[in-house]
mmCIF file of the N, C-alpha and C atoms, coordinates in Angstrom:
data_MODEL
# 
_entry.id   MODEL 
# 
loop_
_atom_site.group_PDB 
_atom_site.id 
_atom_site.type_symbol 
_atom_site.label_atom_id 
_atom_site.label_alt_id 
_atom_site.label_comp_id 
_atom_site.label_asym_id 
_atom_site.label_entity_id 
_atom_site.label_seq_id 
_atom_site.pdbx_PDB_ins_code 
_atom_site.Cartn_x 
_atom_site.Cartn_y 
_atom_site.Cartn_z 
_atom_site.occupancy 
_atom_site.B_iso_or_equiv 
_atom_site.pdbx_formal_charge 
_atom_site.auth_seq_id 
_atom_site.auth_comp_id 
_atom_site.auth_asym_id 
_atom_site.auth_atom_id 
_atom_site.pdbx_PDB_model_num 
ATOM 1   N N  . MET A 1 1  ? 18.457 32.734 -15.460 1.00 0.00 ? 1  MET A N  1 
ATOM 2   C CA . MET A 1 1  ? 18.245 33.870 -14.710 1.00 0.00 ? 1  MET A CA 1 
ATOM 3   C C  . MET A 1 1  ? 16.057 33.777 -14.464 1.00 0.00 ? 1  MET A C  1 
ATOM 4   N N  . LEU A 1 2  ? 15.995 32.875 -14.908 1.00 0.00 ? 2  LEU A N  1 
ATOM 5   C CA . LEU A 1 2  ? 14.552 32.939 -14.523 1.00 0.00 ? 2  LEU A CA 1 
ATOM 6   C C  . LEU A 1 2  ? 14.389 32.237 -13.508 1.00 0.00 ? 2  LEU A C  1 
ATOM 7   N N  . MET A 1 3  ? 15.349 31.782 -12.922 1.00 0.00 ? 3  MET A N  1 
ATOM 8   C CA . MET A 1 3  ? 15.257 30.777 -11.578 1.00 0.00 ? 3  MET A CA 1 
ATOM 9   C C  . MET A 1 3  ? 15.382 31.867 -10.807 1.00 0.00 ? 3  MET A C  1 
ATOM 10  N N  . ILE A 1 4  ? 16.166 32.726 -11.078 1.00 0.00 ? 4  ILE A N  1 
ATOM 11  C CA . ILE A 1 4  ? 16.415 33.718 -10.133 1.00 0.00 ? 4  ILE A CA 1 
ATOM 12  C C  . ILE A 1 4  ? 15.408 34.811 -9.825  1.00 0.00 ? 4  ILE A C  1 
ATOM 13  N N  . ILE A 1 5  ? 14.904 35.138 -11.145 1.00 0.00 ? 5  ILE A N  1 
ATOM 14  C CA . ILE A 1 5  ? 13.360 36.063 -11.033 1.00 0.00 ? 5  ILE A CA 1 
ATOM 15  C C  . ILE A 1 5  ? 12.615 35.431 -10.199 1.00 0.00 ? 5  ILE A C  1 
ATOM 16  N N  . TYR A 1 6  ? 12.197 34.298 -10.815 1.00 0.00 ? 6  TYR A N  1 
ATOM 17  C CA . TYR A 1 6  ? 10.953 33.804 -9.876  1.00 0.00 ? 6  TYR A CA 1 
ATOM 18  C C  . TYR A 1 6  ? 11.236 32.696 -8.811  1.00 0.00 ? 6  TYR A C  1 
ATOM 19  N N  . PHE A 1 7  ? 12.073 32.390 -8.458  1.00 0.00 ? 7  PHE A N  1 
ATOM 20  C CA . PHE A 1 7  ? 12.310 31.560 -7.222  1.00 0.00 ? 7  PHE A CA 1 
ATOM 21  C C  . PHE A 1 7  ? 11.796 31.883 -6.161  1.00 0.00 ? 7  PHE A C  1 
ATOM 22  N N  . ASP A 1 8  ? 11.993 33.053 -5.512  1.00 0.00 ? 8  ASP A N  1 
ATOM 23  C CA . ASP A 1 8  ? 11.412 33.532 -4.332  1.00 0.00 ? 8  ASP A CA 1 
ATOM 24  C C  . ASP A 1 8  ? 10.964 35.162 -4.621  1.00 0.00 ? 8  ASP A C  1 
ATOM 25  N N  . ALA A 1 9  ? 9.980  35.385 -5.070  1.00 0.00 ? 9  ALA A N  1 
ATOM 26  C CA . ALA A 1 9  ? 9.525  36.530 -5.300  1.00 0.00 ? 9  ALA A CA 1 
ATOM 27  C C  . ALA A 1 9  ? 9.219  37.566 -4.180  1.00 0.00 ? 9  ALA A C  1 
ATOM 28  N N  . ARG A 1 10 ? 9.502  37.219 -2.687  1.00 0.00 ? 10 ARG A N  1 
ATOM 29  C CA . ARG A 1 10 ? 9.361  37.941 -1.843  1.00 0.00 ? 10 ARG A CA 1 
ATOM 30  C C  . ARG A 1 10 ? 10.700 38.577 -1.326  1.00 0.00 ? 10 ARG A C  1 
ATOM 31  N N  . ALA A 1 11 ? 11.572 38.226 -2.082  1.00 0.00 ? 11 ALA A N  1 
ATOM 32  C CA . ALA A 1 11 ? 12.906 38.658 -1.679  1.00 0.00 ? 11 ALA A CA 1 
ATOM 33  C C  . ALA A 1 11 ? 13.244 40.015 -2.056  1.00 0.00 ? 11 ALA A C  1 
ATOM 34  N N  . LEU A 1 12 ? 12.364 40.599 -3.001  1.00 0.00 ? 12 LEU A N  1 
ATOM 35  C CA . LEU A 1 12 ? 12.593 42.198 -3.221  1.00 0.00 ? 12 LEU A CA 1 
ATOM 36  C C  . LEU A 1 12 ? 11.146 42.704 -3.090  1.00 0.00 ? 12 LEU A C  1 
ATOM 37  N N  . PRO A 1 13 ? 10.272 42.819 -2.072  1.00 0.00 ? 13 PRO A N  1 
ATOM 38  C CA . PRO A 1 13 ? 9.003  43.419 -2.056  1.00 0.00 ? 13 PRO A CA 1 
ATOM 39  C C  . PRO A 1 13 ? 8.818  44.591 -2.976  1.00 0.00 ? 13 PRO A C  1 
ATOM 40  N N  . GLY A 1 14 ? 7.512  45.065 -3.447  1.00 0.00 ? 14 GLY A N  1 
ATOM 41  C CA . GLY A 1 14 ? 7.389  46.407 -3.982  1.00 0.00 ? 14 GLY A CA 1 
ATOM 42  C C  . GLY A 1 14 ? 7.530  46.260 -5.545  1.00 0.00 ? 14 GLY A C  1 
ATOM 43  N N  . ALA A 1 15 ? 7.040  47.153 -5.910  1.00 0.00 ? 15 ALA A N  1 
ATOM 44  C CA . ALA A 1 15 ? 7.159  47.374 -7.497  1.00 0.00 ? 15 ALA A CA 1 
ATOM 45  C C  . ALA A 1 15 ? 7.594  48.804 -7.633  1.00 0.00 ? 15 ALA A C  1 
ATOM 46  N N  . THR A 1 16 ? 8.394  49.034 -8.895  1.00 0.00 ? 16 THR A N  1 
ATOM 47  C CA . THR A 1 16 ? 8.867  50.277 -8.823  1.00 0.00 ? 16 THR A CA 1 
ATOM 48  C C  . THR A 1 16 ? 8.008  50.252 -10.678 1.00 0.00 ? 16 THR A C  1 
ATOM 49  N N  . VAL A 1 17 ? 7.825  51.769 -10.771 1.00 0.00 ? 17 VAL A N  1 
ATOM 50  C CA . VAL A 1 17 ? 6.861  51.726 -12.211 1.00 0.00 ? 17 VAL A CA 1 
ATOM 51  C C  . VAL A 1 17 ? 6.365  50.916 -12.630 1.00 0.00 ? 17 VAL A C  1 
ATOM 52  N N  . GLY A 1 18 ? 5.398  50.142 -11.825 1.00 0.00 ? 18 GLY A N  1 
ATOM 53  C CA . GLY A 1 18 ? 4.639  49.224 -12.373 1.00 0.00 ? 18 GLY A CA 1 
ATOM 54  C C  . GLY A 1 18 ? 5.273  47.624 -12.796 1.00 0.00 ? 18 GLY A C  1 
ATOM 55  N N  . ILE A 1 19 ? 7.022  47.521 -12.318 1.00 0.00 ? 19 ILE A N  1 
ATOM 56  C CA . ILE A 1 19 ? 7.724  46.431 -12.650 1.00 0.00 ? 19 ILE A CA 1 
ATOM 57  C C  . ILE A 1 19 ? 8.036  45.881 -11.292 1.00 0.00 ? 19 ILE A C  1 
ATOM 58  N N  . SER A 1 20 ? 7.950  44.593 -11.217 1.00 0.00 ? 20 SER A N  1 
ATOM 59  C CA . SER A 1 20 ? 8.467  43.946 -9.786  1.00 0.00 ? 20 SER A CA 1 
ATOM 60  C C  . SER A 1 20 ? 9.875  44.601 -9.212  1.00 0.00 ? 20 SER A C  1 
ATOM 61  N N  . ASN A 1 21 ? 10.288 44.960 -8.230  1.00 0.00 ? 21 ASN A N  1 
ATOM 62  C CA . ASN A 1 21 ? 11.643 45.163 -7.858  1.00 0.00 ? 21 ASN A CA 1 
ATOM 63  C C  . ASN A 1 21 ? 12.695 43.810 -8.292  1.00 0.00 ? 21 ASN A C  1 
ATOM 64  N N  . ASP A 1 22 ? 12.193 42.817 -8.087  1.00 0.00 ? 22 ASP A N  1 
ATOM 65  C CA . ASP A 1 22 ? 13.261 41.496 -8.533  1.00 0.00 ? 22 ASP A CA 1 
ATOM 66  C C  . ASP A 1 22 ? 13.409 41.442 -9.709  1.00 0.00 ? 22 ASP A C  1 
ATOM 67  N N  . VAL A 1 23 ? 12.658 41.725 -10.616 1.00 0.00 ? 23 VAL A N  1 
ATOM 68  C CA . VAL A 1 23 ? 12.610 41.781 -12.250 1.00 0.00 ? 23 VAL A CA 1 
ATOM 69  C C  . VAL A 1 23 ? 13.734 42.961 -12.259 1.00 0.00 ? 23 VAL A C  1 
ATOM 70  N N  . LEU A 1 24 ? 13.627 44.191 -11.938 1.00 0.00 ? 24 LEU A N  1 
ATOM 71  C CA . LEU A 1 24 ? 14.274 45.219 -12.348 1.00 0.00 ? 24 LEU A CA 1 
ATOM 72  C C  . LEU A 1 24 ? 15.890 44.907 -11.814 1.00 0.00 ? 24 LEU A C  1 
ATOM 73  N N  . VAL A 1 25 ? 15.939 44.207 -10.684 1.00 0.00 ? 25 VAL A N  1 
ATOM 74  C CA . VAL A 1 25 ? 16.994 43.893 -9.807  1.00 0.00 ? 25 VAL A CA 1 
ATOM 75  C C  . VAL A 1 25 ? 18.033 42.992 -10.978 1.00 0.00 ? 25 VAL A C  1 
ATOM 76  N N  . VAL A 1 26 ? 17.662 41.961 -11.524 1.00 0.00 ? 26 VAL A N  1 
ATOM 77  C CA . VAL A 1 26 ? 17.843 41.095 -12.476 1.00 0.00 ? 26 VAL A CA 1 
ATOM 78  C C  . VAL A 1 26 ? 18.349 41.470 -13.571 1.00 0.00 ? 26 VAL A C  1 
ATOM 79  N N  . SER A 1 27 ? 17.432 42.113 -13.991 1.00 0.00 ? 27 SER A N  1 
ATOM 80  C CA . SER A 1 27 ? 17.727 42.809 -15.149 1.00 0.00 ? 27 SER A CA 1 
ATOM 81  C C  . SER A 1 27 ? 19.021 44.127 -15.374 1.00 0.00 ? 27 SER A C  1 
ATOM 82  N N  . LEU A 1 28 ? 19.076 44.414 -14.091 1.00 0.00 ? 28 LEU A N  1 
ATOM 83  C CA . LEU A 1 28 ? 19.922 45.558 -14.349 1.00 0.00 ? 28 LEU A CA 1 
ATOM 84  C C  . LEU A 1 28 ? 21.516 44.634 -14.087 1.00 0.00 ? 28 LEU A C  1 
ATOM 85  N N  . ALA A 1 29 ? 21.294 43.426 -13.224 1.00 0.00 ? 29 ALA A N  1 
ATOM 86  C CA . ALA A 1 29 ? 22.545 42.839 -13.001 1.00 0.00 ? 29 ALA A CA 1 
ATOM 87  C C  . ALA A 1 29 ? 22.847 41.971 -14.428 1.00 0.00 ? 29 ALA A C  1 
ATOM 88  N N  . THR A 1 30 ? 22.001 41.754 -15.241 1.00 0.00 ? 30 THR A N  1 
ATOM 89  C CA . THR A 1 30 ? 22.254 40.858 -16.493 1.00 0.00 ? 30 THR A CA 1 
ATOM 90  C C  . THR A 1 30 ? 22.923 42.088 -17.509 1.00 0.00 ? 30 THR A C  1 
ATOM 91  N N  . THR A 1 31 ? 22.574 43.235 -17.126 1.00 0.00 ? 31 THR A N  1 
ATOM 92  C CA . THR A 1 31 ? 22.719 44.151 -18.257 1.00 0.00 ? 31 THR A CA 1 
ATOM 93  C C  . THR A 1 31 ? 24.408 44.366 -18.122 1.00 0.00 ? 31 THR A C  1 
ATOM 94  N N  . ILE A 1 32 ? 24.528 44.578 -16.779 1.00 0.00 ? 32 ILE A N  1 
ATOM 95  C CA . ILE A 1 32 ? 26.067 44.912 -16.479 1.00 0.00 ? 32 ILE A CA 1 
ATOM 96  C C  . ILE A 1 32 ? 26.900 43.855 -16.699 1.00 0.00 ? 32 ILE A C  1 
ATOM 97  N N  . ALA A 1 33 ? 26.335 42.799 -16.579 1.00 0.00 ? 33 ALA A N  1 
ATOM 98  C CA . ALA A 1 33 ? 27.262 41.287 -16.963 1.00 0.00 ? 33 ALA A CA 1 
ATOM 99  C C  . ALA A 1 33 ? 27.755 41.120 -18.023 1.00 0.00 ? 33 ALA A C  1 
ATOM 100 N N  . VAL A 1 34 ? 26.556 41.683 -19.292 1.00 0.00 ? 34 VAL A N  1 
ATOM 101 C CA . VAL A 1 34 ? 26.526 41.317 -20.699 1.00 0.00 ? 34 VAL A CA 1 
ATOM 102 C C  . VAL A 1 34 ? 27.732 42.752 -21.058 1.00 0.00 ? 34 VAL A C  1 
ATOM 103 N N  . VAL A 1 35 ? 27.393 43.808 -20.781 1.00 0.00 ? 35 VAL A N  1 
ATOM 104 C CA . VAL A 1 35 ? 27.838 45.053 -21.486 1.00 0.00 ? 35 VAL A CA 1 
ATOM 105 C C  . VAL A 1 35 ? 29.481 44.703 -21.725 1.00 0.00 ? 35 VAL A C  1 
ATOM 106 N N  . PRO A 1 36 ? 30.472 44.056 -21.152 1.00 0.00 ? 36 PRO A N  1 
ATOM 107 C CA . PRO A 1 36 ? 31.882 44.169 -21.544 1.00 0.00 ? 36 PRO A CA 1 
ATOM 108 C C  . PRO A 1 36 ? 31.816 43.100 -22.685 1.00 0.00 ? 36 PRO A C  1 
ATOM 109 N N  . PHE A 1 37 ? 31.135 42.198 -23.162 1.00 0.00 ? 37 PHE A N  1 
ATOM 110 C CA . PHE A 1 37 ? 31.109 41.197 -24.186 1.00 0.00 ? 37 PHE A CA 1 
ATOM 111 C C  . PHE A 1 37 ? 30.410 42.053 -25.322 1.00 0.00 ? 37 PHE A C  1 
ATOM 112 N N  . VAL A 1 38 ? 29.655 43.080 -25.136 1.00 0.00 ? 38 VAL A N  1 
ATOM 113 C CA . VAL A 1 38 ? 28.973 43.939 -26.437 1.00 0.00 ? 38 VAL A CA 1 
ATOM 114 C C  . VAL A 1 38 ? 29.858 44.917 -26.625 1.00 0.00 ? 38 VAL A C  1 
ATOM 115 N N  . ILE A 1 39 ? 30.823 45.321 -25.661 1.00 0.00 ? 39 ILE A N  1 
ATOM 116 C CA . ILE A 1 39 ? 32.000 46.327 -26.070 1.00 0.00 ? 39 ILE A CA 1 
ATOM 117 C C  . ILE A 1 39 ? 32.924 45.364 -26.814 1.00 0.00 ? 39 ILE A C  1 
ATOM 118 N N  . LEU A 1 40 ? 33.588 44.080 -26.709 1.00 0.00 ? 40 LEU A N  1 
ATOM 119 C CA . LEU A 1 40 ? 34.240 43.419 -27.112 1.00 0.00 ? 40 LEU A CA 1 
ATOM 120 C C  . LEU A 1 40 ? 34.021 42.891 -28.451 1.00 0.00 ? 40 LEU A C  1 
ATOM 121 N N  . LEU A 1 41 ? 32.759 42.420 -28.746 1.00 0.00 ? 41 LEU A N  1 
ATOM 122 C CA . LEU A 1 41 ? 32.178 42.074 -29.932 1.00 0.00 ? 41 LEU A CA 1 
ATOM 123 C C  . LEU A 1 41 ? 32.114 43.355 -30.888 1.00 0.00 ? 41 LEU A C  1 
ATOM 124 N N  . ALA A 1 42 ? 31.718 44.634 -30.714 1.00 0.00 ? 42 ALA A N  1 
ATOM 125 C CA . ALA A 1 42 ? 31.930 45.584 -31.383 1.00 0.00 ? 42 ALA A CA 1 
ATOM 126 C C  . ALA A 1 42 ? 33.254 45.834 -31.815 1.00 0.00 ? 42 ALA A C  1 
ATOM 127 N N  . TYR A 1 43 ? 34.220 46.119 -30.964 1.00 0.00 ? 43 TYR A N  1 
ATOM 128 C CA . TYR A 1 43 ? 35.611 46.200 -31.332 1.00 0.00 ? 43 TYR A CA 1 
ATOM 129 C C  . TYR A 1 43 ? 35.954 45.380 -32.204 1.00 0.00 ? 43 TYR A C  1 
ATOM 130 N N  . ILE A 1 44 ? 35.909 43.673 -31.927 1.00 0.00 ? 44 ILE A N  1 
ATOM 131 C CA . ILE A 1 44 ? 36.246 42.825 -32.934 1.00 0.00 ? 44 ILE A CA 1 
ATOM 132 C C  . ILE A 1 44 ? 35.423 43.084 -34.448 1.00 0.00 ? 44 ILE A C  1 
ATOM 133 N N  . ILE A 1 45 ? 34.093 43.475 -34.458 1.00 0.00 ? 45 ILE A N  1 
ATOM 134 C CA . ILE A 1 45 ? 33.357 43.946 -35.950 1.00 0.00 ? 45 ILE A CA 1 
ATOM 135 C C  . ILE A 1 45 ? 34.180 44.924 -36.282 1.00 0.00 ? 45 ILE A C  1 
ATOM 136 N N  . ARG A 1 46 ? 34.579 45.983 -35.667 1.00 0.00 ? 46 ARG A N  1 
ATOM 137 C CA . ARG A 1 46 ? 35.146 47.143 -36.077 1.00 0.00 ? 46 ARG A CA 1 
ATOM 138 C C  . ARG A 1 46 ? 36.525 46.754 -36.713 1.00 0.00 ? 46 ARG A C  1 
ATOM 139 N N  . ILE A 1 47 ? 37.422 46.383 -36.283 1.00 0.00 ? 47 ILE A N  1 
ATOM 140 C CA . ILE A 1 47 ? 38.665 45.768 -36.882 1.00 0.00 ? 47 ILE A CA 1 
ATOM 141 C C  . ILE A 1 47 ? 38.019 44.834 -38.063 1.00 0.00 ? 47 ILE A C  1 
ATOM 142 N N  . ALA A 1 48 ? 37.417 43.881 -37.972 1.00 0.00 ? 48 ALA A N  1 
ATOM 143 C CA . ALA A 1 48 ? 36.984 43.156 -39.350 1.00 0.00 ? 48 ALA A CA 1 
ATOM 144 C C  . ALA A 1 48 ? 36.547 43.937 -40.275 1.00 0.00 ? 48 ALA A C  1 
ATOM 145 N N  . THR A 1 49 ? 35.820 44.865 -40.210 1.00 0.00 ? 49 THR A N  1 
ATOM 146 C CA . THR A 1 49 ? 35.171 45.779 -41.129 1.00 0.00 ? 49 THR A CA 1 
ATOM 147 C C  . THR A 1 49 ? 36.591 46.627 -41.752 1.00 0.00 ? 49 THR A C  1 
ATOM 148 N N  . VAL A 1 50 ? 37.404 47.066 -41.092 1.00 0.00 ? 50 VAL A N  1 
ATOM 149 C CA . VAL A 1 50 ? 38.471 48.052 -41.396 1.00 0.00 ? 50 VAL A CA 1 
ATOM 150 C C  . VAL A 1 50 ? 39.379 47.092 -42.016 1.00 0.00 ? 50 VAL A C  1 
ATOM 151 N N  . ALA A 1 51 ? 39.858 45.855 -41.536 1.00 0.00 ? 51 ALA A N  1 
ATOM 152 C CA . ALA A 1 51 ? 40.598 44.939 -42.486 1.00 0.00 ? 51 ALA A CA 1 
ATOM 153 C C  . ALA A 1 51 ? 40.087 44.258 -43.716 1.00 0.00 ? 51 ALA A C  1 
ATOM 154 N N  . LYS A 1 52 ? 38.710 44.351 -43.714 1.00 0.00 ? 52 LYS A N  1 
ATOM 155 C CA . LYS A 1 52 ? 38.072 44.069 -45.205 1.00 0.00 ? 52 LYS A CA 1 
ATOM 156 C C  . LYS A 1 52 ? 38.074 45.072 -45.997 1.00 0.00 ? 52 LYS A C  1 
ATOM 157 N N  . ARG A 1 53 ? 38.106 46.075 -45.743 1.00 0.00 ? 53 ARG A N  1 
ATOM 158 C CA . ARG A 1 53 ? 37.949 47.344 -46.347 1.00 0.00 ? 53 ARG A CA 1 
ATOM 159 C C  . ARG A 1 53 ? 39.385 47.764 -46.975 1.00 0.00 ? 53 ARG A C  1 
ATOM 160 N N  . THR A 1 54 ? 40.262 47.724 -46.037 1.00 0.00 ? 54 THR A N  1 
ATOM 161 C CA . THR A 1 54 ? 41.855 48.317 -46.425 1.00 0.00 ? 54 THR A CA 1 
ATOM 162 C C  . THR A 1 54 ? 42.393 47.440 -47.685 1.00 0.00 ? 54 THR A C  1 
ATOM 163 N N  . LEU A 1 55 ? 43.053 48.267 -48.337 1.00 0.00 ? 55 LEU A N  1 
ATOM 164 C CA . LEU A 1 55 ? 43.588 47.892 -49.544 1.00 0.00 ? 55 LEU A CA 1 
ATOM 165 C C  . LEU A 1 55 ? 45.124 46.866 -49.571 1.00 0.00 ? 55 LEU A C  1 
ATOM 166 N N  . SER A 1 56 ? 45.636 47.411 -48.326 1.00 0.00 ? 56 SER A N  1 
ATOM 167 C CA . SER A 1 56 ? 46.770 46.750 -48.292 1.00 0.00 ? 56 SER A CA 1 
ATOM 168 C C  . SER A 1 56 ? 47.039 45.468 -48.034 1.00 0.00 ? 56 SER A C  1 
ATOM 169 N N  . ILE A 1 57 ? 47.975 44.819 -48.430 1.00 0.00 ? 57 ILE A N  1 
ATOM 170 C CA . ILE A 1 57 ? 47.633 43.330 -47.997 1.00 0.00 ? 57 ILE A CA 1 
ATOM 171 C C  . ILE A 1 57 ? 48.524 43.161 -46.342 1.00 0.00 ? 57 ILE A C  1 
ATOM 172 N N  . GLY A 1 58 ? 49.412 43.943 -46.325 1.00 0.00 ? 58 GLY A N  1 
ATOM 173 C CA . GLY A 1 58 ? 49.864 43.751 -44.737 1.00 0.00 ? 58 GLY A CA 1 
ATOM 174 C C  . GLY A 1 58 ? 50.959 44.872 -44.736 1.00 0.00 ? 58 GLY A C  1 
ATOM 175 N N  . PRO A 1 59 ? 51.154 45.408 -43.291 1.00 0.00 ? 59 PRO A N  1 
ATOM 176 C CA . PRO A 1 59 ? 52.142 46.437 -43.118 1.00 0.00 ? 59 PRO A CA 1 
ATOM 177 C C  . PRO A 1 59 ? 53.460 46.064 -43.645 1.00 0.00 ? 59 PRO A C  1 
ATOM 178 N N  . PHE A 1 60 ? 54.134 44.954 -43.415 1.00 0.00 ? 60 PHE A N  1 
ATOM 179 C CA . PHE A 1 60 ? 55.551 44.474 -43.547 1.00 0.00 ? 60 PHE A CA 1 
ATOM 180 C C  . PHE A 1 60 ? 55.786 43.923 -44.911 1.00 0.00 ? 60 PHE A C  1 
ATOM 181 N N  . ILE A 1 61 ? 54.967 44.134 -45.959 1.00 0.00 ? 61 ILE A N  1 
ATOM 182 C CA . ILE A 1 61 ? 54.948 43.132 -47.166 1.00 0.00 ? 61 ILE A CA 1 
ATOM 183 C C  . ILE A 1 61 ? 55.690 44.254 -48.093 1.00 0.00 ? 61 ILE A C  1 
ATOM 184 N N  . LEU A 1 62 ? 56.689 43.860 -48.841 1.00 0.00 ? 62 LEU A N  1 
ATOM 185 C CA . LEU A 1 62 ? 57.631 44.866 -49.557 1.00 0.00 ? 62 LEU A CA 1 
ATOM 186 C C  . LEU A 1 62 ? 56.975 44.853 -51.044 1.00 0.00 ? 62 LEU A C  1 
ATOM 187 N N  . ARG A 1 63 ? 56.854 45.662 -51.505 1.00 0.00 ? 63 ARG A N  1 
ATOM 188 C CA . ARG A 1 63 ? 56.274 45.842 -52.986 1.00 0.00 ? 63 ARG A CA 1 
ATOM 189 C C  . ARG A 1 63 ? 57.418 45.431 -53.954 1.00 0.00 ? 63 ARG A C  1 
ATOM 190 N N  . GLU A 1 64 ? 57.085 45.153 -55.283 1.00 0.00 ? 64 GLU A N  1 
ATOM 191 C CA . GLU A 1 64 ? 58.002 44.720 -56.323 1.00 0.00 ? 64 GLU A CA 1 
ATOM 192 C C  . GLU A 1 64 ? 58.562 46.209 -56.737 1.00 0.00 ? 64 GLU A C  1 
ATOM 193 N N  . THR A 1 65 ? 59.590 46.436 -57.172 1.00 0.00 ? 65 THR A N  1 
ATOM 194 C CA . THR A 1 65 ? 60.081 47.632 -57.607 1.00 0.00 ? 65 THR A CA 1 
ATOM 195 C C  . THR A 1 65 ? 61.023 47.238 -58.703 1.00 0.00 ? 65 THR A C  1 
ATOM 196 N N  . LYS A 1 66 ? 61.516 48.055 -59.270 1.00 0.00 ? 66 LYS A N  1 
ATOM 197 C CA . LYS A 1 66 ? 62.406 48.350 -60.771 1.00 0.00 ? 66 LYS A CA 1 
ATOM 198 C C  . LYS A 1 66 ? 63.917 48.203 -60.064 1.00 0.00 ? 66 LYS A C  1 
ATOM 199 N N  . ARG A 1 67 ? 63.998 48.809 -58.841 1.00 0.00 ? 67 ARG A N  1 
ATOM 200 C CA . ARG A 1 67 ? 65.220 48.744 -58.549 1.00 0.00 ? 67 ARG A CA 1 
ATOM 201 C C  . ARG A 1 67 ? 66.270 47.567 -58.739 1.00 0.00 ? 67 ARG A C  1 
ATOM 202 N N  . SER A 1 68 ? 65.831 46.507 -58.741 1.00 0.00 ? 68 SER A N  1 
ATOM 203 C CA . SER A 1 68 ? 67.043 45.490 -59.081 1.00 0.00 ? 68 SER A CA 1 
ATOM 204 C C  . SER A 1 68 ? 67.657 45.501 -60.606 1.00 0.00 ? 68 SER A C  1 
ATOM 205 N N  . ASP A 1 69 ? 67.079 46.230 -61.378 1.00 0.00 ? 69 ASP A N  1 
ATOM 206 C CA . ASP A 1 69 ? 67.599 46.362 -62.600 1.00 0.00 ? 69 ASP A CA 1 
ATOM 207 C C  . ASP A 1 69 ? 68.586 47.454 -62.544 1.00 0.00 ? 69 ASP A C  1 
ATOM 208 N N  . ASP A 1 70 ? 68.530 48.497 -61.838 1.00 0.00 ? 70 ASP A N  1 
ATOM 209 C CA . ASP A 1 70 ? 69.482 49.498 -61.864 1.00 0.00 ? 70 ASP A CA 1 
ATOM 210 C C  . ASP A 1 70 ? 70.671 48.971 -61.161 1.00 0.00 ? 70 ASP A C  1 
ATOM 211 N N  . LEU A 1 71 ? 70.517 48.312 -60.017 1.00 0.00 ? 71 LEU A N  1 
ATOM 212 C CA . LEU A 1 71 ? 71.755 47.804 -59.205 1.00 0.00 ? 71 LEU A CA 1 
ATOM 213 C C  . LEU A 1 71 ? 72.418 46.815 -60.156 1.00 0.00 ? 71 LEU A C  1 
ATOM 214 N N  . ASN A 1 72 ? 72.038 46.137 -61.123 1.00 0.00 ? 72 ASN A N  1 
ATOM 215 C CA . ASN A 1 72 ? 72.834 45.001 -61.804 1.00 0.00 ? 72 ASN A CA 1 
ATOM 216 C C  . ASN A 1 72 ? 73.588 45.610 -62.855 1.00 0.00 ? 72 ASN A C  1 
# 
């Protein structure tokens, strides 16, 4: 990213709000590229937190019951 920003400063002449336009464009492109990964990471952390705080061992594991005594 640094090479893209500083390789050719004349590619995007001018400045907006005191910041060079090439810096703004590369920052915006980097943000757009990273956002999907950040959203995926947020979902993974959410699922891990819910799994850690859930008391059940698993949805398809049967519990021990006393019914076998009644059947015999």
